[in-house]
PAZAPA-4460 file (N, C-alpha, C; in steps of 0.05 Angstrom, whole numbers, plus 32768, in hexadecimal, padded with zeros to 4 digits):
% residues 278
    n_x    n_y    n_z   ca_x   ca_y   ca_z    c_x    c_y    c_z   seq   type   mol
   8221   82CA   7C18   820C   82D9   7C0B   8213   82F7   7C0A     1      M     A
   821C   8302   7C21   8224   831E   7C23   823B   8324   7C10     2      I     A
   824E   8312   7C0E   8265   8316   7BFC   825B   831A   7BDF     3      D     A
   8248   8309   7BD6   823D   830B   7BBB   822F   8325   7BB7     4      S     A
   821F   832D   7BCB   8210   8346   7BC9   8223   835E   7BC8     5      L     A
   8238   835D   7BD8   824C   8373   7BD8   8259   8376   7BBD     6      Q     A
   825E   8360   7BB0   826B   8361   7B95   8258   836F   7B81     7      K     A
   823E   836A   7B84   822B   8377   7B72   8229   8395   7B77     8      R     A
   822C   839C   7B90   8229   83B8   7B98   8243   83C8   7B94     9      V     A
   825A   83BA   7B94   8274   83C6   7B95   8279   83DB   7B7F    10      A     A
   8270   83D5   7B67   8276   83E7   7B50   825F   83FA   7B4A    11      N     A
   824C   83FC   7B5D   8235   840E   7B59   8239   8428   7B68    12      K     A
   822F   843D   7B5C   822E   8457   7B6A   8212   8459   7B76    13      S     A
   8210   8456   7B90   81F5   8455   7B9D   81EA   8470   7BA5    14      L     A
   81D0   8472   7BA1   81C2   848A   7BAB   81BF   8487   7BCA    15      T     A
   81B5   849C   7BD7   81B1   849A   7BF4   819D   8484   7BFB    16      K     A
   8188   8482   7BEC   8174   846D   7BF1   817F   8451   7BEC    17      T     A
   818E   844E   7BD6   819A   8434   7BD0   81AE   842C   7BE6    18      E     A
   81BD   843F   7BF1   81D0   843A   7C06   81C1   842F   7C1F    19      T     A
   81AA   843B   7C25   819A   8432   7C3C   8191   8415   7C38    20      I     A
   8188   840F   7C1F   817F   83F4   7C19   8196   83E0   7C1B    21      I     A
   81AC   83E7   7C0F   81C4   83D5   7C0F   81CD   83D0   7C2B    22      A     A
   81CE   83E4   7C3C   81D6   83E1   7C58   81C2   83CE   7C66    23      D     A
   81A9   83D1   7C60   8195   83BF   7C6C   819A   83A2   7C65    24      F     A
   81A0   839E   7C4B   81A5   8382   7C42   81BE   8377   7C50    25      F     A
   81D3   8387   7C53   81EC   837D   7C5F   81E8   8377   7C7C    26      F     A
   81D7   8386   7C8A   81D5   8383   7CA7   81BD   8371   7CB0    27      H     A
   81AE   8368   7C9C   8197   8357   7CA2   8197   833E   7C91    28      N     A
   81AE   8333   7C8D   81B2   831C   7C7B   819E   8305   7C82    29      E     A
   819A   8300   7C9C   8189   82E9   7CA3   816B   82EF   7CA4    30      N     A
   8163   8308   7C9E   8147   830F   7C9D   813C   8312   7C81    31      R     A
   814D   8318   7C6E   8144   831E   7C53   8132   8308   7C47    32      I     A
   8139   82EF   7C4E   812B   82D9   7C42   810D   82D8   7C49    33      Y     A
   8106   82E5   7C5F   80EB   82E4   7C69   80DC   82FE   7C66    34      F     A
   80E8   8311   7C58   80DC   832C   7C54   80D4   8330   7C37    35      L     A
   80BF   833F   7C34   80B7   8347   7C19   80C3   8363   7C14    36      T     A
   80C2   836B   7BFB   80CD   8386   7BF5   80BD   839C   7C04    37      S     A
   80A3   8397   7C08   8093   83AA   7C17   809B   83AB   7C34    38      S     A
   80A2   8393   7C40   80AB   8393   7C5C   80C4   83A4   7C5F    39      D     A
   80D7   83A1   7C4D   80F0   83B0   7C4E   80EA   83CE   7C4A    40      I     A
   80D9   83D4   7C37   80D2   83F0   7C32   80C6   83FD   7C4A    41      A     A
   80B3   83EF   7C57   80A6   83FA   7C6F   80BA   83FF   7C86    42      N     A
   80CD   83EC   7C89   80E0   83EE   7C9E   80F3   8405   7C9A    43      E     A
   80FA   840A   7C80   810D   841F   7C7A   80FF   8439   7C74    44      L     A
   80E5   8438   7C74   80D4   8450   7C6E   80DB   845C   7C52    45      Q     A
   80DC   844A   7C3F   80E0   8452   7C23   80CB   8444   7C13    46      I     A
   80CB   8449   7BF9   80B6   843D   7BE8   80BE   8420   7BE0    47      S     A
   80A9   8410   7BDC   80AD   83F4   7BD3   80BC   83F5   7BB8    48      D     A
   80B5   8408   7BA7   80C1   840B   7B8D   80DF   840F   7B8F    49      T     A
   80E8   841D   7BA3   8105   8422   7BA7   8114   8408   7BAC    50      S     A
   8108   83F7   7BBC   8115   83DD   7BC2   8117   83CC   7BA9    51      V     A
   8101   83CA   7B9B   8100   83BA   7B82   8113   83C5   7B6D    52      I     A
   8114   83E0   7B6A   8126   83EC   7B57   8143   83E6   7B5D    53      R     A
   814A   83E7   7B77   8165   83E2   7B7F   816D   83C4   7B79    54      F     A
   815B   83B2   7B7F   8160   8396   7B7A   8164   8391   7B5C    55      V     A
   8154   839E   7B4C   8156   839B   7B2F   8171   83A7   7B25    56      K     A
   817A   83BC   7B32   8194   83C8   7B2A   81AB   83B6   7B30    57      S     A
   81A7   83A2   7B42   81BC   838E   7B49   81BC   8377   7B35    58      L     A
   81A9   8377   7B22   81A8   8363   7B0D   8193   834E   7B10    59      G     A
   8180   8352   7B23   816A   833F   7B26   8151   8349   7B18    60      F     A
   8140   8337   7B0F   8128   833F   7B01   8112   8349   7B14    61      N     A
   8112   833F   7B2D   80FE   8347   7B41   8108   833F   7B5C    62      N     A
   80F9   8346   7B71   8101   8341   7B8D   8102   8324   7B93    63      F     A
   80EF   8315   7B87   80EE   82F8   7B8C   8108   82EA   7B82    64      K     A
   8110   82F2   7B6A   8129   82E7   7B5F   8141   82ED   7B71    65      E     A
   8141   8306   7B7C   8156   830E   7B8E   8157   82FC   7BA7    66      F     A
   8140   82F7   7BB3   813E   82E6   7BCB   8146   82C9   7BC4    67      K     A
   813C   82BF   7BAE   8143   82A4   7BA6   8160   82A0   7BA2    68      D     A
   816E   82B5   7B97   818B   82B4   7B93   8199   82B2   7BAE    69      S     A
   8190   82C1   7BC2   819C   82C1   7BDC   8198   82A6   7BE9    70      L     A
   8180   829B   7BE7   8179   8281   7BF3   818B   826B   7BE7    71      K     A
   8190   826C   7BCD   81A0   8258   7BBF   81BD   8259   7BC9    72      Q     A
   81C7   8272   7BCD   81E2   8275   7BD7   81E5   826A   7BF3    73      Q     A
   81D0   826E   7C04   81D1   8263   7C1F   81CF   8244   7C1E    74      V     A
   81BE   8239   7C0D   81BB   821C   7C0B   81D5   820F   7C01    75      S     A
   81E5   821D   7BF2   81FE   8212   7BE8   8214   8214   7BFD    76      D     A
   8210   8222   7C12   8223   8224   7C27   821B   8212   7C3F    77      K     A
   822F   8205   7C4A   8229   81F4   7C62   822A   8206   7C7A    78      I     A
   8213   820B   7C86   8211   821D   7C9C   8216   820F   7CB7    79      L     A
   8221   821F   7CCA   8224   8214   7CE5   8209   8215   7CF3    80      T     A
   8205   8206   7D09   81EB   8207   7D17   81E3   8223   7D1F    81      P     A
   81F7   8233   7D27   81F0   824F   7D2F   81E7   825F   7D18    82      S     A
   81F3   825B   7D01   81EB   826A   7CE8   81CF   8261   7CE0    83      E     A
   81C9   8248   7CE2   81AE   823E   7CDB   8199   824A   7CEE    84      K     A
   819F   824A   7D08   818C   8256   7D1B   8187   8273   7D15    85      L     A
   819D   8282   7D10   819B   829E   7D0A   818A   82A3   7CF0    86      S     A
   818E   8292   7CDD   8180   8294   7CC3   8162   8290   7CC7    87      L     A
   815B   827F   7CDA   813E   8278   7CDE   8131   8286   7CF5    88      N     A
   813E   8299   7D01   8133   82A7   7D18   8118   82B4   7D12    89      E     A
   8116   82C1   7CFC   80FD   82CF   7CF5   80E6   82BB   7CF2    90      E     A
   80ED   82A4   7CE5   80D8   8290   7CE1   80CF   8284   7CFB    91      L     A
   80E1   8280   7D0E   80DB   8273   7D28   80CA   8286   7D39    92      L     A
   80CB   82A0   7D34   80BC   82B3   7D44   809F   82B4   7D3D    93      K     A
   8097   82A7   7D27   807B   82A6   7D1F   806B   8298   7D34    94      K     A
   8052   82A1   7D38   8041   8297   7D4E   803C   8279   7D4C    95      N     A
   8033   8270   7D35   802B   8254   7D33   8042   8243   7D2A    96      N     A
   8053   823B   7D3D   806B   822B   7D36   8064   8210   7D2B    97      L     A
   804E   8204   7D36   8046   81EA   7D2D   803F   81EA   7D0F    98      I     A
   8030   81FF   7D07   8029   8202   7CEA   8042   8207   7CD9    99      E     A
   8054   8218   7CE3   806D   821E   7CD5   807D   8205   7CD1   100      T     A
   8080   81F6   7CE7   8090   81DD   7CE6   8084   81C9   7CD3   101      F     A
   8069   81C5   7CD5   805B   81B2   7CC4   805D   81B9   7CA7   102      T     A
   805A   81D3   7CA1   805C   81DC   7C85   8078   81D7   7C7A   103      N     A
   808C   81DB   7C8B   80A8   81D7   7C83   80AC   81B9   7C7C   104      S     A
   80A2   81A8   7C8C   80A5   818B   7C88   8097   8183   7C6D   105      I     A
   807E   818C   7C6A   806F   8185   7C52   807E   8190   7C39   106      F     A
   8088   81A8   7C3B   8096   81B4   7C24   80AF   81A4   7C1D   107      K     A
   80BE   819B   7C31   80D7   818C   7C2C   80D0   8171   7C1F   108      N     A
   80BC   8164   7C29   80B4   814A   7C1D   80AA   814D   7C01   109      I     A
   8099   8162   7BFD   808E   8167   7BE2   80A5   816D   7BCE   110      E     A
   80B8   817E   7BD7   80CE   8185   7BC6   80DF   816D   7BBF   111      E     A
   80E3   815C   7BD3   80F3   8143   7BCF   80E6   8131   7BBB   112      T     A
   80CC   812D   7BBD   80BD   811B   7BAB   80BD   8127   7B8F   113      I     A
   80BA   8141   7B8D   80B8   814F   7B72   80D2   814E   7B63   114      N     A
   80E9   8150   7B71   8103   8152   7B62   810E   8136   7B5B   115      I     A
   8102   8121   7B65   810C   8106   7B5F   80F6   80F7   7B50   116      N     A
   80FB   80F1   7B36   80E7   80E4   7B26   80E3   80C7   7B30   117      S     A
   80CB   80BD   7B2B   80C5   80A1   7B33   80D6   808E   7B23   118      Y     A
   80DE   8096   7B0B   80EF   8086   7AFA   810A   8081   7B08   119      D     A
   8114   8096   7B15   812D   8094   7B25   8129   8081   7B3C   120      K     A
   8113   8084   7B4B   810E   8073   7B62   810B   8056   7B59   121      I     A
   80FF   8051   7B42   80FB   8036   7B37   8116   802A   7B31   122      S     A
   8129   803A   7B26   8144   802F   7B20   8153   8028   7B3A   123      K     A
   814F   8038   7B4F   815B   8032   7B69   8151   8018   7B73   124      I     A
   8136   8014   7B72   812A   7FFC   7B7B   8134   7FE4   7B6C   125      I     A
   8137   7FE7   7B52   8140   7FD1   7B40   815D   7FC9   7B48   126      D     A
   816E   7FDD   7B4E   8189   7FD8   7B56   818A   7FC9   7B71   127      I     A
   817A   7FD2   7B84   8179   7FC5   7B9E   816F   7FA8   7B9C   128      L     A
   815B   7FA3   7B8C   8150   7F88   7B89   8164   7F75   7B7C   129      F     A
   8174   7F80   7B69   8185   7F6F   7B59   81A2   7F6F   7B61   130      N     A
   81AA   7F7D   7B76   81C5   7F7D   7B7F   81CA   7F65   7B92   131      S     A
   81E2   7F5B   7B92   81E9   7F45   7BA4   81EB   7F50   7BC0   132      N     A
   81FF   7F61   7BC5   8202   7F6D   7BDF   81FA   7F8B   7BDD   133      K     A
   81EC   7F94   7BF2   81E3   7FB0   7BF3   81F1   7FBE   7C0A   134      K     A
   8203   7FD0   7C05   8211   7FDF   7C1A   8203   7FF9   7C1F   135      Y     A
   81F6   7FFB   7C36   81E7   8013   7C3D   81F8   8023   7C51   136      I     A
   8200   803B   7C48   8213   804A   7C58   820B   8068   7C5B   137      I     A
   820E   8072   7C73   8209   808F   7C78   8210   8095   7C95   138      G     A
   821F   80AB   7C99   8229   80B2   7CB4   821C   80CB   7CBF   139      F     A
   8224   80D2   7CD7   821D   80EB   7CE4   81FF   80F0   7CE5   140      K     A
   81F5   8105   7CD9   81D9   810D   7CDC   81C6   80F8   7CD0   141      S     A
   81D0   80E8   7CBD   81BF   80D4   7CB1   81C3   80B8   7CBB   142      V     A
   81D1   80B5   7CD1   81D7   809B   7CDC   81BD   808C   7CE3   143      S     A
   81AA   809B   7CEF   8190   808E   7CF6   8181   8085   7CDD   144      G     A
   817F   8096   7CC9   8171   808F   7CB0   817F   8078   7CA2   145      A     A
   8199   8077   7CA3   81A9   8062   7C97   81A2   8047   7CA5   146      T     A
   81A2   8048   7CC0   819C   8030   7CCF   8180   8026   7CC9   147      S     A
   816D   8038   7CC8   8151   8031   7CC2   814F   8024   7CA7   148      F     A
   815A   8030   7C93   8158   8026   7C77   8165   800B   7C75   149      F     A
   817D   8008   7C80   818B   7FEF   7C7E   817D   7FD8   7C8C   150      G     A
   8172   7FDE   7CA4   8163   7FCA   7CB3   814A   7FC1   7CA4   151      L     A
   813A   7FD4   7C9A   8121   7FCD   7C8D   8126   7FBF   7C72   152      R     A
   813B   7FC8   7C64   8142   7FBB   7C4B   814A   7F9E   7C50   153      L     A
   8158   7F9A   7C66   8161   7F7F   7C6D   814B   7F6C   7C74   154      G     A
   8134   7F77   7C7B   811C   7F66   7C80   8112   7F57   7C67   155      F     A
   8117   7F64   7C50   810C   7F58   7C37   8122   7F4F   7C24   156      I     A
   813B   7F57   7C28   8151   7F4F   7C16   8169   7F44   7C26   157      L     A
   8176   7F30   7C1A   818E   7F26   7C26   81A6   7F38   7C21   158      K     A
   81BB   7F34   7C30   81D5   7F41   7C2B   81D4   7F5F   7C2B   159      N     A
   81C6   7F6A   7C3F   81C6   7F87   7C44   81DA   7F8D   7C5A   160      V     A
   81EE   7F9D   7C53   8203   7FA4   7C66   8200   7FC2   7C6C   161      I     A
   81FB   7FC8   7C85   81F6   7FE4   7C8D   820C   7FEF   7C9E   162      T     A
   8215   8008   7C97   8229   8015   7CA7   8220   8032   7CAC   163      H     A
   821A   8039   7CC5   8213   8055   7CCB   8228   8063   7CDC   164      N     A
   8240   8056   7CDD   8257   8063   7CEA   8270   805F   7CD8   165      Q     A
   8281   8073   7CD9   8299   8073   7CCA   82B0   8067   7CDA   166      N     A
   82B5   804D   7CD5   82C9   803F   7CE5   82D8   802B   7CD4   167      N     A
   82EB   801D   7CE1   82FB   8009   7CD2   82EB   7FF2   7CC8   168      S     A
   82D5   7FEB   7CD5   82C5   7FD4   7CCC   82B8   7FDB   7CB1   169      E     A
   82B1   7FF4   7CAD   82A6   7FFD   7C94   82BA   7FF8   7C7D   170      L     A
   82D2   8001   7C81   82E7   7FFD   7C6D   82EC   7FE0   7C68   171      I     A
   82EC   7FD0   7C7D   82F1   7FB3   7C7B   82DC   7FA6   7C69   172      K     A
   82C3   7FB0   7C6C   82AD   7FA4   7C5C   82AB   7FAF   7C40   173      N     A
   82AF   7FC9   7C3D   82AB   7FD5   7C22   82BF   7FCB   7C0E   174      I     A
   82D7   7FC2   7C17   82EB   7FB9   7C04   82E2   7F9F   7BF6   175      V     A
   82CE   7F92   7C01   82C3   7F7A   7BF4   82AE   7F7F   7BE0   176      D     A
   82A6   7F98   7BDC   8291   7F9E   7BC8   829B   7F97   7BAC   177      I     A
   8289   7F8D   7B9C   8291   7F84   7B81   827A   7F88   7B6D   178      Q     A
   8280   7F83   7B55   826C   7F85   7B40   8254   7F74   7B46   179      K     A
   823C   7F80   7B44   8224   7F72   7B4B   8219   7F7B   7B66   180      G     A
   822A   7F8A   7B76   8222   7F95   7B8F   8219   7FB2   7B8B   181      D     A
   820F   7FBF   7BA0   8209   7FDC   7B9E   8210   7FEA   7BB8   182      C     A
   8218   8003   7BB5   821D   8015   7BCB   8206   8029   7BCC   183      L     A
   81F8   802A   7BE2   81E2   803D   7BE7   81EC   8051   7BFC   184      F     A
   81F3   8069   7BF3   8200   807D   7C04   81EE   8094   7C0A   185      L     A
   81EA   809A   7C24   81DA   80B1   7C2C   81ED   80C6   7C37   186      I     A
   81EE   80DE   7C2B   8202   80F2   7C32   81F5   810D   7C36   187      A     A
   81F6   8117   7C4E   81ED   8132   7C55   8204   8141   7C62   188      H     A
   8202   815C   7C63   8217   816B   7C71   8217   8164   7C8E   189      P     A
   822E   8164   7C9B   8248   8169   7C8F   8251   814F   7C83   190      K     A
   8259   8151   7C69   825F   8139   7C5A   8279   812C   7C64   191      Y     A
   8278   8112   7C67   8290   8103   7C6F   82A4   8102   7C59   192      S     A
   82BE   8105   7C5F   82D3   8102   7C4B   82D6   80E5   7C42   193      K     A
   82C9   80D3   7C51   82CB   80B7   7C49   82B9   80B0   7C31   194      T     A
   82A4   80C0   7C2D   8291   80BB   7C18   829E   80B8   7BFC   195      Y     A
   82AF   80CB   7BF4   82BC   80C8   7BDA   82CD   80AF   7BD7   196      P     A
   82DA   80A7   7BEE   82E9   808E   7BED   82D8   8076   7BE8   197      L     A
   82C0   8075   7BF6   82AE   805F   7BF2   82A4   805D   7BD5   198      L     A
   829E   8074   7BCA   8295   8075   7BAE   82AB   806C   7B9B   199      I     A
   82C4   8074   7BA1   82DB   806C   7B90   82DE   804D   7B91   200      E     A
   82DC   8042   7BA9   82DF   8025   7BAC   82C9   8016   7B9D   201      I     A
   82B0   8020   7B9F   8299   8014   7B91   829C   8016   7B73   202      A     A
   82A6   802C   7B69   82AA   8030   7B4D   82BF   801D   7B42   203      K     A
   82D4   801A   7B50   82EA   8008   7B47   82E0   7FEB   7B46   204      K     A
   82CD   7FE5   7B58   82C2   7FCA   7B58   82AB   7FC6   7B44   205      A     A
   82A4   7FDC   7B36   828E   7FDC   7B23   8273   7FD5   7B30   206      E     A
   8270   7FDD   7B49   8257   7FDA   7B58   8245   7FF2   7B51   207      A     A
   822B   7FEE   7B54   8218   8004   7B50   8219   8017   7B68   208      K     A
   8214   8031   7B62   8216   8045   7B77   81FD   8056   7B77   209      I     A
   81EF   8056   7B8E   81D7   8067   7B92   81DE   807C   7BA7   210      I     A
   81D8   8095   7BA2   81DF   80AA   7BB4   81C6   80BA   7BBC   211      I     A
   81C2   80BE   7BD5   81AD   80CF   7BE0   81BA   80E6   7BED   212      V     A
   81B7   80FE   7BE3   81C4   8116   7BEE   81B1   812E   7BEC   213      T     A
   81BB   8145   7BF5   81A9   815C   7BF9   81A9   8170   7BE3   214      D     A
   81BE   8172   7BD3   81BE   8186   7BBE   81D3   817F   7BA9   215      K     A
   81D1   818D   7B92   81E3   8187   7B7B   81FF   818F   7B81   216      S     A
   8204   81A0   7B94   821F   81A9   7B9B   822C   8197   7BB0   217      T     A
   821D   8183   7BB9   8229   816F   7BCC   8241   8162   7BBF   218      S     A
   8256   815D   7BCE   826E   8151   7BC2   826A   8135   7BB6   219      P     A
   8254   8128   7BBD   824F   810D   7BB2   8239   810C   7B9E   220      V     A
   822C   8123   7B99   8216   8124   7B86   821F   811C   7B6A   221      A     A
   820F   810B   7B5D   8214   8103   7B41   822F   80F5   7B3D   222      N     A
   8239   80E8   7B52   8252   80D9   7B50   824D   80BB   7B4E   223      T     A
   8234   80B3   7B4E   822C   8097   7B4C   821A   8092   7B34   224      G     A
   820D   807B   7B35   81FA   8075   7B1F   81E1   8085   7B21   225      D     A
   81D7   8088   7B39   81BE   8097   7B3E   81C1   80A9   7B56   226      I     A
   81BA   80C2   7B54   81B9   80D5   7B6B   819D   80DF   7B6E   227      T     A
   8193   80DD   7B87   8179   80E9   7B8D   817E   80FE   7BA3   228      V     A
   816D   8113   7BA3   8171   8129   7BB5   815A   812C   7BC9   229      F     A
   8161   8134   7BE1   814D   8139   7BF6   8150   8155   7C00   230      T     A
   8139   8162   7C06   8139   817E   7C10   813D   817C   7C2F   231      D     A
   8153   8186   7C39   8159   8183   7C55   8158   819E   7C64   232      I     A
   814C   81B2   7C58   814A   81CC   7C65   8139   81CB   7C7E   233      R     A
   8144   81D4   7C94   8135   81D4   7CAD   812E   81F0   7CB5   234      G     A
   811F   81F3   7CCB   8118   820E   7CD4   8124   8215   7CEF   235      I     A
   8138   8205   7CF7   8146   820A   7D10   8164   820A   7D0C   236      S     A
   8173   81FF   7D1F   8190   81FF   7D1D   819C   81E6   7D11   237      Y     A
   818B   81D4   7D06   8194   81BB   7CFB   8185   81B6   7CE1   238      F     A
   8191   81A5   7CD0   8184   819C   7CB7   816D   8189   7CBE   239      N     A
   8159   8188   7CAD   8143   8175   7CB0   8149   815C   7CA0   240      S     A
   8145   8144   7CAC   8149   812B   7C9D   812E   811E   7C96   241      I     A
   8119   812C   7C9C   80FE   8120   7C98   80F9   8118   7C7A   242      I     A
   8101   8129   7C68   80FD   8122   7C4C   810E   810B   7C43   243      S     A
   8126   8108   7C4F   8137   80F2   7C49   812B   80D8   7C53   244      T     A
   8120   80D9   7C6C   8112   80C2   7C77   80FA   80BB   7C66   245      Q     A
   80EC   80CF   7C5D   80D4   80CA   7C4C   80DC   80BD   7C31   246      A     A
   80F2   80C6   7C25   80FA   80BA   7C0C   8102   809D   7C10   247      L     A
   8111   8097   7C26   8119   807B   7C2C   8100   806A   7C30   248      L     A
   80ED   8075   7C3F   80D4   8065   7C43   80C5   8061   7C29   249      E     A
   80C5   8075   7C18   80B8   8072   7BFE   80C5   805C   7BED   250      F     A
   80DF   805B   7BEE   80ED   8046   7BDF   80E6   802A   7BEA   251      I     A
   80E6   8027   7C05   80DE   800E   7C11   80C1   8006   7C0B   252      L     A
   80B0   801B   7C0C   8093   8016   7C07   808F   800D   7BEA   253      T     A
   809D   801A   7BD8   809B   8012   7BBB   80A6   7FF6   7BB7   254      S     A
   80BB   7FEF   7BC5   80C6   7FD4   7BC2   80B3   7FBF   7BCD   255      M     A
   80A3   7FC6   7BE1   8091   7FB2   7BED   807B   7FA9   7BDA   256      S     A
   8077   7FB9   7BC5   8063   7FB1   7BB1   806C   7F9A   7B9F   257      K     A
   8087   7F97   7B9E   8092   7F84   7B8B   80A2   7F6D   7B98   258      S     A
   809C   7F66   7BB0   80AA   7F51   7BBE   80A4   7F36   7BB3   259      L     A
   80B9   7F26   7BAE   80B5   7F0B   7BA5   80B0   7EF9   7BBD   260      D     A
   80AB   7EDF   7BB8   80A4   7ECD   7BCE   80BB   7ECA   7BE2   261      D     A
   80D4   7ECA   7BD9   80EA   7EC8   7BEB   80EC   7EE0   7BFE   262      D     A
   80E7   7EF8   7BF4   80E7   7F10   7C05   80D1   7F0F   7C19   263      S     A
   80B9   7F06   7C10   80A2   7F05   7C23   80A7   7EF0   7C38   264      K     A
   80B3   7EDA   7C31   80B9   7EC5   7C45   80CE   7ECF   7C58   265      K     A
   80E1   7EDD   7C4E   80F6   7EE8   7C5F   80EB   7EFC   7C74   266      R     A
   80D9   7F0E   7C6A   80CC   7F21   7C7C   80BC   7F13   7C91   267      L     A
   80AC   7EFF   7C89   809B   7EF1   7C9C   80AC   7EE2   7CB1   268      A     A
   80C2   7ED6   7CA8   80D3   7EC6   7CBA   80E1   7ED9   7CCE   269      Y     A
   80EB   7EEF   7CC5   80F8   7F02   7CD7   80E4   7F0C   7CEC   270      I     A
   80CC   7F13   7CE3   80B7   7F1D   7CF5   80B0   7F07   7D0A   271      N     A
   80AF   7EEE   7D01   80A9   7ED8   7D12   80BE   7ED6   7D28   272      E     A
   80D7   7ED7   7D20   80ED   7ED6   7D33   80ED   7EED   7D47   273      L     A
   80E7   7F05   7D3D   80E6   7F1C   7D4E   80D0   7F1A   7D62   274      L     A
   80B9   7F10   7D5A   80A3   7F0C   7D6C   80A8   7EF7   7D82   275      N     A
   80B8   7EE3   7D7B   80BF   7ECE   7D8E   80D4   7ED8   7DA2   276      E     A
   80E2   7EED   7D9B   80F8   7EF6   7DAC   80F4   7F12   7DB5   277      N     A
   80DC   7F19   7DBD   80D6   7F34   7DC7   80E2   7F38   7DE2   278      K     A
***
C-alpha cells in the first residue's frame, strides 16, 4: 500500500501542509483504514479541507475512495499474522469487542450471500446431485470446513470422497476422477500449490469443477466451471472462516429441500447406525 502511495506522491511538489499529511499516511499505514478525514485533521491540527484536497490531488474523488483503494490493496496481499494484528489494532481497542466481533461476522456473511447469486448456488447443487463421485478437497485453514462439508454431504449422497490433508492418498484417489464426477475445492490463503494440479487433473478428465475461494485474485478463482467467493476478513491475526462455513451450510440446507427417497433412506439409515453405536 505504501509503495503505491509513494508512487503517487513521487512526482508532486508538496507544500508544507501536504508534506505533513503525506508523512502521516506513511507512518500510520495500519490506522488510516479506521480514521475519517476529520480524525486526521484534528490529530495534525490542520483543516479537514486540507486533508481532502491532498487526497484529491493524488487522483481520488474523495476520502472514501482513497480509503477503499487502500483496503483493496491490502485485501489483494496475503498478510502475515503479525501484519493482520497490526492492521486491526485500532479496531480491537474499541470498548465493546463483542459488538465489534458480531458486526464483523454479520458483515462477512451478508457480503458472501450478496456476491453469490442463488442461480450460482443452484447450479452447484445440481452438479453435486448429478455427479457420480464427489471429491471434496481443502487443506490448511479450511481443513475443518472441508471435513464438515464432506461428512454432511455423505449423509445424503453416495460416493463422497473427502480430503482435508495434502498427502499421497489424495493423489492416489484424484487420478481416478473422470467425466461425470466433480471436484469441489475450497481454497483460502495460504493457497496450496497442489490446488492447480488438482484442477488440471479434473479438467483433463472432463469432470465438473466447483471452487470456493476468497477473492478474484486467488490463484484458483475462475479456473473451474463455477467459482463462488466468501468474505474471510477477520478482526484479529487470522482470517475468518465463518462466512465459508455459512455458505457450505446454506448449500447443504438448500439441498435438503430436494432430497429424493434414496437420499432420505440413506440419511435415516446412517442416523440409525450412529444411534446404535454411540
